[in-house]
Every structure is written in structure tokens, then in C-alpha cells.
C-alpha positions as CSV (number, residue, x, y, z in Angstrom):
1,M,0.0,0.0,0.0
2,I,1.1,3.6,-0.4
3,P,2.5,5.1,2.8
4,A,0.1,7.5,4.6
5,A,2.9,10.1,4.5
6,T,2.4,10.8,0.8
7,R,0.8,14.1,0.1
8,T,-1.5,13.0,-2.7
9,P,-5.2,12.3,-2.3
10,T,-6.5,8.8,-3.0
11,L,-8.9,8.3,-5.8
12,P,-11.8,5.9,-5.6
13,T,-10.8,2.2,-5.6
14,L,-11.7,0.1,-8.7
15,G,-13.9,-2.4,-6.9
16,D,-11.7,-5.2,-5.5
17,G,-8.9,-4.2,-7.8
18,P,-6.0,-1.8,-7.4
19,V,-5.9,1.1,-5.0
20,V,-5.5,4.2,-7.2
21,A,-3.8,7.4,-6.1
22,Y,-3.0,10.6,-8.0
23,E,0.3,12.5,-7.7
24,H,1.2,15.9,-9.1
25,G,4.6,17.5,-8.9
26,Q,8.1,17.2,-10.4
27,R,8.2,14.4,-13.1
28,E,11.1,12.5,-14.6
29,V,10.1,11.8,-18.2
30,F,11.6,11.2,-21.6
31,C,11.0,13.3,-24.6
32,G,8.2,12.4,-27.1
33,L,10.6,12.7,-30.0
34,T,12.0,9.3,-29.0
35,G,9.0,7.7,-30.8
36,I,10.7,8.5,-34.1
37,I,13.3,5.8,-33.4
38,W,10.8,3.0,-33.8
39,L,8.4,4.7,-36.2
40,H,11.0,5.4,-38.9
41,R,11.9,1.8,-38.9
42,K,8.2,0.7,-39.2
43,I,7.1,3.0,-42.0
44,Q,9.7,2.2,-44.5
45,D,9.3,5.2,-46.9
46,A,8.5,7.9,-44.4
47,F,10.9,10.6,-43.2
48,F,10.6,12.5,-39.9
49,L,11.9,16.1,-39.9
50,V,12.1,17.5,-36.4
51,V,11.7,21.2,-36.2
52,G,13.7,22.0,-33.1
53,S,17.0,22.8,-31.5
54,R,20.5,21.2,-31.5
55,T,19.4,19.5,-28.3
56,C,16.6,17.8,-30.2
57,A,19.1,16.6,-32.8
58,H,21.5,15.3,-30.2
59,L,18.7,13.5,-28.4
60,I,17.4,11.5,-31.4
61,Q,21.0,10.8,-32.6
62,S,21.9,9.4,-29.2
63,A,18.7,7.4,-28.7
64,A,19.0,5.8,-32.2
65,G,22.8,5.2,-31.9
66,V,23.2,6.3,-35.6
67,M,26.7,6.6,-36.8
68,I,27.8,9.8,-38.6
69,F,28.1,8.1,-42.0
70,A,24.6,6.6,-41.8
71,E,21.7,8.1,-43.7
72,P,18.7,7.5,-41.5
73,R,15.1,8.7,-42.3
74,F,15.0,11.4,-39.7
75,A,16.7,14.7,-39.3
76,T,16.4,18.0,-37.4
77,A,15.7,21.4,-39.0
78,I,17.6,23.6,-36.5
79,I,15.9,26.7,-35.2
80,E,18.7,29.2,-35.0
81,E,19.0,32.4,-32.9
82,R,18.1,34.5,-36.0
83,D,14.8,32.5,-36.2
84,L,14.1,33.1,-32.5
85,A,14.9,36.8,-32.8
86,G,12.6,37.2,-35.8
87,L,15.5,38.1,-38.2
88,A,14.4,35.4,-40.5
89,D,11.0,34.1,-41.6
90,V,10.9,30.6,-40.0
91,N,8.3,29.4,-42.6
92,D,10.6,30.4,-45.5
93,E,13.5,28.7,-43.8
94,L,11.4,25.5,-43.3
95,D,10.2,25.6,-47.0
96,R,13.8,25.8,-48.1
97,V,14.9,22.9,-45.9
98,V,12.0,20.7,-47.0
99,G,12.6,21.4,-50.7
100,R,16.3,20.5,-50.3
101,L,15.5,17.4,-48.4
102,L,12.9,16.1,-51.0
103,K,15.3,16.9,-53.9
104,R,18.0,14.8,-52.2
105,R,15.8,12.0,-51.1
106,P,13.2,11.3,-53.9
107,D,12.3,8.0,-52.3
108,I,10.4,9.8,-49.5
109,R,6.6,9.3,-49.9
110,L,5.5,10.5,-46.5
111,L,7.1,13.4,-44.6
112,F,6.2,14.2,-41.0
113,L,7.0,17.7,-39.7
114,V,7.6,17.0,-36.0
115,G,7.0,19.7,-33.5
116,S,9.3,20.2,-30.5
117,C,9.5,22.3,-27.4
118,P,11.4,25.1,-29.3
119,S,8.9,25.1,-32.2
120,E,6.0,25.3,-29.7
121,V,7.6,28.1,-27.7
122,I,7.8,30.3,-30.8
123,K,4.3,29.3,-31.9
124,L,5.3,27.8,-35.2
125,D,2.1,26.5,-36.9
126,L,3.4,23.2,-38.4
127,S,-0.1,22.0,-39.4
128,R,-0.4,25.0,-41.7
129,A,3.1,24.6,-43.0
130,A,2.4,20.9,-43.7
131,A,-0.8,21.8,-45.6
132,R,1.1,24.4,-47.6
133,L,3.9,22.1,-48.5
134,S,1.6,19.2,-49.3
135,R,-0.1,21.3,-52.0
136,Q,3.3,22.2,-53.3
137,F,4.7,18.6,-53.5
138,S,1.5,16.7,-54.2
139,P,1.0,14.0,-55.3
140,A,4.5,12.7,-55.0
141,V,4.8,13.3,-51.3
142,R,2.2,13.5,-48.5
143,I,3.3,15.9,-45.7
144,L,1.7,15.8,-42.2
145,S,2.6,17.2,-38.9
146,Y,2.4,16.2,-35.2
147,S,3.9,17.3,-31.9
148,G,6.7,15.3,-30.3
149,S,7.3,18.0,-27.7
150,G,8.4,16.8,-24.3
151,I,6.2,19.5,-22.6
152,E,3.6,17.6,-20.5
153,T,3.9,14.4,-22.5
154,T,5.5,11.0,-22.1
155,F,7.8,9.6,-24.8
156,T,5.3,7.0,-26.1
157,Q,2.8,9.8,-26.9
158,G,5.0,10.7,-29.9
159,E,3.6,7.5,-31.5
160,D,0.1,8.4,-30.5
161,A,0.3,11.8,-32.0
162,C,1.9,10.4,-35.2
163,L,-0.8,7.8,-35.8
164,A,-3.6,10.3,-34.9
165,S,-2.2,12.6,-37.6
166,L,-2.5,9.7,-40.1
167,V,-6.2,8.9,-39.3
168,P,-7.7,11.8,-41.4
169,E,-5.7,10.6,-44.3
170,L,-7.1,7.0,-44.3
171,P,-9.3,6.4,-47.3
172,N,-13.0,5.7,-46.8
173,E,-13.9,2.0,-46.9
174,P,-16.0,1.0,-49.9
175,K,-19.8,0.9,-49.3
176,E,-21.2,-2.4,-48.1
177,S,-17.7,-3.7,-47.5
178,P,-17.4,-6.7,-45.1
179,P,-16.2,-6.1,-41.5
180,A,-12.5,-5.6,-41.4
181,L,-10.1,-5.8,-38.4
182,L,-7.6,-3.0,-37.9
183,V,-4.7,-3.7,-35.5
184,V,-3.5,-0.3,-34.2
185,G,0.0,0.3,-32.9
186,A,3.6,0.0,-34.2
187,L,4.7,-3.6,-34.0
188,A,7.9,-5.2,-35.1
189,D,7.5,-6.8,-38.5
190,V,8.1,-10.2,-37.1
191,I,5.3,-9.8,-34.6
192,E,2.9,-8.3,-37.2
193,D,3.5,-11.4,-39.3
194,Q,2.9,-13.7,-36.4
195,F,-0.4,-12.0,-35.6
196,G,-1.4,-12.0,-39.2
197,R,-1.0,-15.8,-39.4
198,L,-2.9,-16.3,-36.2
199,F,-5.8,-14.2,-37.4
200,Q,-5.8,-16.0,-40.7
201,Q,-6.0,-19.4,-38.9
202,L,-8.9,-18.1,-36.8
203,G,-10.8,-17.0,-39.9
204,V,-10.6,-13.3,-38.9
205,S,-10.2,-11.3,-42.1
206,P,-9.4,-9.0,-43.7
207,V,-6.8,-7.8,-41.2
208,R,-4.9,-4.5,-41.7
209,F,-2.3,-2.7,-39.6
210,L,-1.8,0.9,-38.6
211,P,0.8,2.1,-39.3
212,A,1.3,0.2,-42.5
213,R,4.9,-0.6,-43.6
214,R,4.5,1.6,-46.8
215,A,2.9,5.0,-47.0
216,A,0.8,4.0,-50.0
217,D,-0.8,1.0,-48.1
218,L,-3.0,3.0,-45.7
219,P,-5.9,0.9,-44.5
220,T,-9.4,2.0,-45.3
221,I,-11.7,3.1,-42.5
222,G,-15.4,3.4,-41.9
223,P,-18.4,2.0,-40.0
224,N,-17.5,-1.6,-40.8
225,T,-14.0,-1.3,-39.4
226,R,-13.4,-2.8,-36.0
227,F,-10.1,-1.9,-34.4
228,I,-8.1,-3.4,-31.6
229,L,-5.2,-1.6,-29.9
230,A,-1.8,-3.3,-29.7
231,Q,-0.4,-0.6,-27.4
232,P,-2.0,1.0,-24.4
233,F,-0.8,4.6,-25.0
234,L,-2.9,5.3,-28.2
235,A,-5.8,7.3,-26.6
236,D,-5.9,10.1,-29.2
237,T,-5.6,7.6,-32.1
238,A,-8.5,5.6,-30.7
239,K,-10.6,8.7,-30.5
240,A,-9.7,9.8,-34.1
241,L,-10.6,6.3,-35.4
242,E,-14.0,6.4,-33.6
243,R,-14.7,9.8,-35.1
244,R,-14.2,8.1,-38.5
245,G,-16.9,5.6,-37.6
246,A,-14.7,2.7,-36.5
247,T,-15.5,0.6,-33.4
248,R,-13.0,-0.4,-30.8
249,I,-12.8,-4.0,-29.6
250,P,-12.0,-3.8,-25.8
251,A,-9.3,-6.2,-24.7
252,P,-6.2,-6.6,-22.6
253,F,-2.9,-6.0,-24.4
254,P,-0.9,-8.8,-26.1
255,I,1.8,-9.0,-23.5
256,G,2.5,-12.5,-22.1
257,V,0.6,-15.7,-22.6
258,E,-2.6,-14.5,-20.8
259,G,-2.7,-11.1,-22.5
260,T,-2.0,-12.4,-25.9
261,T,-4.7,-15.1,-25.6
262,Q,-7.3,-12.7,-24.3
263,W,-6.4,-10.1,-27.0
264,L,-6.9,-12.7,-29.7
265,A,-10.0,-14.0,-28.1
266,A,-11.6,-10.5,-28.1
267,A,-11.0,-10.2,-31.9
268,A,-12.2,-13.8,-32.4
269,K,-15.4,-13.1,-30.5
270,A,-16.1,-10.1,-32.7
271,W,-16.0,-12.5,-35.7
272,N,-18.1,-15.2,-33.9
273,V,-15.2,-17.6,-33.8
274,D,-16.0,-20.5,-31.4
275,A,-13.9,-21.2,-28.3
276,A,-12.8,-24.6,-29.6
277,R,-11.2,-23.1,-32.7
278,L,-9.5,-20.4,-30.7
279,A,-8.1,-23.0,-28.3
280,S,-6.9,-25.1,-31.2
281,V,-5.2,-22.3,-33.1
282,T,-3.5,-20.9,-30.0
283,A,-2.6,-24.2,-28.4
284,I,1.0,-24.6,-29.8
285,G,1.9,-21.0,-29.1
286,R,0.5,-21.0,-25.6
287,E,2.2,-24.2,-24.6
288,R,5.6,-23.2,-26.1
289,A,5.4,-19.8,-24.3
290,R,4.5,-21.4,-21.0
291,R,7.4,-23.8,-21.2
292,A,9.8,-21.0,-22.1
293,L,8.5,-18.9,-19.2
294,A,9.0,-21.7,-16.6
295,R,12.7,-21.1,-16.2
296,Y,12.2,-17.3,-15.5
297,Q,9.4,-18.1,-13.0
298,E,11.9,-19.9,-10.9
299,E,14.2,-16.8,-11.0
300,L,11.6,-14.1,-10.5
301,A,8.8,-15.7,-8.3
302,G,8.5,-13.8,-5.1
303,K,10.8,-11.0,-6.1
304,R,9.4,-7.5,-5.3
305,V,9.2,-5.0,-8.2
306,F,8.6,-1.2,-8.2
307,L,7.6,0.5,-11.5
308,F,8.1,4.2,-11.9
309,P,5.9,6.0,-14.4
310,D,7.5,6.3,-17.9
311,S,6.0,4.5,-20.9
312,Q,2.3,3.9,-20.1
313,L,3.1,0.2,-20.5
314,E,3.3,-0.2,-16.7
315,V,-0.2,-1.6,-16.1
316,P,0.0,-4.4,-18.7
317,L,3.6,-5.2,-17.6
318,A,2.5,-5.3,-13.9
319,R,-0.3,-7.7,-14.8
320,F,2.2,-9.9,-16.6
321,L,4.8,-9.8,-13.9
322,S,2.3,-10.6,-11.1
323,R,0.1,-13.3,-12.8
324,E,2.6,-15.1,-15.0
325,L,5.9,-14.7,-13.1
326,A,4.5,-14.5,-9.6
327,M,6.4,-11.2,-8.8
328,Q,5.1,-9.0,-6.0
329,L,4.0,-5.5,-7.0
330,V,5.3,-2.9,-4.5
331,E,4.0,0.1,-6.5
332,V,2.9,0.6,-10.1
333,G,3.3,4.1,-11.4
334,T,2.0,5.3,-14.7
335,P,2.1,8.7,-16.3
336,Y,-1.6,8.6,-17.3
337,L,-4.3,6.1,-16.5
338,N,-6.9,5.8,-19.2
339,R,-9.5,3.8,-17.4
340,Q,-11.4,3.0,-20.5
341,L,-8.6,1.6,-22.6
342,L,-7.1,-0.2,-19.6
343,A,-10.3,-1.5,-18.0
344,E,-9.6,-5.1,-18.9
345,E,-6.1,-4.8,-17.6
346,L,-7.1,-3.2,-14.3
347,E,-9.5,-6.1,-13.6
348,L,-6.6,-8.5,-13.8
349,L,-4.3,-6.7,-11.3
350,P,-4.1,-8.3,-7.8
351,S,-6.5,-6.7,-5.3
352,G,-4.9,-4.0,-3.3
353,T,-2.2,-3.2,-5.9
354,A,-0.8,0.3,-5.2
355,L,-1.3,2.1,-8.5
356,V,-0.2,5.7,-8.8
357,E,-1.2,8.0,-11.7
358,G,1.1,11.0,-12.4
359,Q,4.3,11.6,-10.5
360,H,5.9,13.5,-7.6
361,V,9.4,12.1,-8.3
362,D,10.8,13.0,-4.9
363,D,8.0,11.4,-3.0
364,Q,8.1,8.3,-5.2
365,I,11.9,7.9,-4.7
366,D,11.4,8.1,-1.0
367,R,8.8,5.3,-1.1
368,C,11.1,3.3,-3.3
369,R,14.0,3.7,-0.9
370,A,11.8,2.7,2.0
371,A,10.5,-0.4,0.3
372,R,13.9,-1.6,-1.0
373,P,12.4,-3.7,-3.8
374,D,14.4,-6.4,-5.5
375,L,13.9,-4.7,-8.9
376,V,13.1,-1.1,-10.0
377,V,11.8,-0.4,-13.5
378,C,12.5,3.3,-14.3
379,G,13.7,5.8,-16.8
380,L,17.3,6.4,-17.7
381,G,17.5,9.5,-15.5
382,L,16.8,7.5,-12.3
383,A,18.6,4.3,-13.0
384,N,22.2,5.3,-12.3
385,P,21.4,7.1,-9.0
386,L,19.4,4.2,-7.8
387,E,22.0,1.7,-8.8
388,A,24.6,3.8,-6.8
389,E,22.3,3.3,-3.8
390,G,22.6,-0.5,-4.2
391,M,19.3,-1.1,-6.0
392,T,18.8,-3.2,-9.1
393,T,17.2,-1.4,-12.1
394,K,15.7,-2.1,-15.5
395,W,15.5,0.7,-18.1
396,S,11.8,1.1,-19.0
397,I,12.7,2.5,-22.5
398,E,14.1,-0.9,-23.4
399,L,10.6,-2.4,-23.0
400,V,9.5,-0.1,-25.9
401,F,12.4,-0.6,-28.2
402,T,12.3,-4.4,-27.8
403,P,9.6,-6.7,-29.5
404,I,7.6,-7.9,-26.5
405,Q,4.1,-8.7,-27.8
406,G,2.8,-12.2,-28.6
407,Y,3.5,-15.8,-27.6
408,E,7.0,-16.1,-29.2
409,Q,8.2,-13.0,-27.3
410,A,6.9,-13.8,-23.8
411,A,10.1,-15.4,-22.7
412,D,12.2,-12.6,-24.2
413,L,10.1,-10.1,-22.1
414,A,10.6,-12.2,-19.0
415,E,14.4,-12.3,-19.6
416,L,14.5,-8.5,-19.7
417,F,13.4,-8.5,-16.0
418,A,15.6,-11.4,-15.0
419,R,18.8,-10.1,-16.6
420,P,19.5,-7.2,-14.1
421,L,18.9,-9.6,-11.2
422,V,21.3,-12.2,-12.7
423,R,23.9,-9.4,-13.3
424,R,23.6,-8.2,-9.7
425,T,24.0,-11.7,-8.4
426,R,27.2,-12.3,-10.5
427,L,28.7,-9.0,-9.4
428,S,28.0,-9.8,-5.8
429,A,29.6,-13.2,-6.0
């Protein structure tokens, strides 16, 4: 439970589920520009142009680990002092940069202008700039904009803003088209292929994915579209899809054996697939994943874990850790708690789980120190100081960069939590 000394009020309890509290204060978060790192790999002919400062450029270069001679599909249009001072027209400068970029990279079919803290501070209207440039370079290139600013956001919200900007561009589904399933959220290609095969075996079709691997392959959308989220941080994208007439299929998220099975079951139910067929199609994957998880259950069972808020993956991860690996949840922090999108996950958390929305980082660190958990899942900024105090940490950002969804990846996910504990044991020997 959360110590009574915390200064935050307690929100209503979710039935017999978690005890939810809300904190407001200093936060330790990562910038939303980080989403570019996995999105530019997923959409293979898209380019992400950050309109920001040299700090923005250093951030995405460092996060991506790109060598200087590489030619990635992202860059930064640097806002200089003369732009900030009004000595140059920022829109003219942006037009010049975009024109030069598209001339050099004729393979670009989709260009995102990505807002940053500096571009928001100077009130640069990137949506208007994107519309203007789209008219100029149409139809060869589609140009969109979204904000990746780190002001009042978490780093996974960069993906949410990106996908939400794509929704108005989705073509209307043909009239009287059959029901179609749309899987929403950037997934590694190998996981997308695995899910595609499972849906085909279940008889759920047609199945499309957002984002698509190519800009020209945007899925159609309309009243006959049913979508299921593969990531828990896509609230704005879900709202945008519903405004286009699509219907969300409520489900836990496909993390671990249990989450993946229930996620597939929710889609199968929408297509009237009987339980026997679902069990038959998923049997091999479930059994293989359970056998692979067994070795990590021995290492992790009974270990106490404390999750700081960072990625919005915390609630599904806590469910996986407690129910499939028998870990004890000391506290589960999450930047935002969307009770609608996470309703099925919240029902699966152990009764009495201490769940904190928002963050007062000093208070949370004090609670973590007092609890002395076996493992702390946190952002990069907290990991080294906590390690220096003798705690074992896991970088939460690695859980976003690594393929973790589905049966085949369940053991890989468990290993991410076991590895720091194994390292600590070896160093102590």
C-alpha cells in the first residue's frame, strides 16, 4: 500500500482491484521525439523532420545510436538564434529545408514535420506549414505534422500523435464492405507477421495494420471497421478512429501468454469464432510460451518490483509480472491512467495493488527507498542514481524498443526483467 505520509489524495478504488492514487509534482520523463526511433523503422518510406534545436538533434541521434556516416530517415531542422529573434522568416526557412530534403531523397513518400519544445515556444504552426507544403509537392509526397514535444507528455505519446495525424488521411472504406479488423500500434514486422498468421487461422479477415509498412498502403476506415489496440498509449488515435466511424474492440494487451490469448479472443469473439477453434489455433503458441516462461518463473517468483511511471506500458507489464511470473508489485506508477482503454487490464491486477497516476518524483523515490524492492523499473535518469544506492534497475525504455508482444516474445520479455537480477548476483559473487 502507499504510505500515509504521501501528500497525494487517494482516488476511488476500482472495486476489489487496485488502490489508485494521483500525484502531481516534479516528473522524470523522456521526450516524445523518441518515438521517431521505432516509427521510422516501421514506416519504410517515411521521413521524420524534427523542427527543433540542436538539443533535439543530439537526443534522437543518441537514442538511435546512428553513426555519422549513416543516412537515416529522420533529421532536425535547426531553429537558429536568428529565427528566434525574428530576423528570418521561419516558414521560408522551413520551406527551403523541405525542398532541399525532397530533392536529395526522392524516395520519400510520407514526410512528417515533428514539432518540439522550441517550435511550440515560438508558436510555429506546423499544421499550416504541412498543408502548404503538401499542396506544393502533391501527389509525389504526403506531408503531415504532429507534436513530439516533451512538454507535458511521455515519450510514447509521440507515436500516439503520429498515428492520430494519419487517421484523417485514411481512405473511406467501400460501401457495403465486409467487416475488417484494424490492428493499431507500431509492432515489429516479425510480430505483425505472427499475428497475421494467427488471425488467418482463426478466420478473422481482412486484417490490416496501422501504421502500414509503406505510406501507400494506408488501410481503409469506416463503420464496418473494428479496431483493436496493440499498445495502451494510443488514446488520441483511438478517438480519431472512432470519429471516422470505427468501433474499438475492448481487450487486454498482447503481453505475455494471458494477455495475448485474451487479446486474440476478443477479436475472435467479434468474428463469432467459437472457443474450440480459438483453443486449437493458439494451443501450440500457448504451450511453447509457458514452457519458455517456466525457467524465468523460478528466478523471478516472489521478487518485489517497483515500477516508476514512464512509458504507459506499466499496467499491462504489472499484470504480466504478477500473474505469469509471480512477482510482488510494490507500486505501479503510470504517467496517465486511461480507465477506458485499460479497463480489462485493471480487472486482472491483484486486489490492493498500489497504482499511482502521475508523479511527484521526490515522494516516489522516498517510497522506493523505504521499500527496498528487488527490482526497480524506471527511466534512464533515475537508473544510475538508484544503482549507486545499491538497487537493481531495469530501463523502461528498453521495453518499448524491444519486441515484446505475442507468444513467441513472452520469454524474451521475462528475460528483460531477469537479466538485471542475474547481473547483480554475479557482481556480488
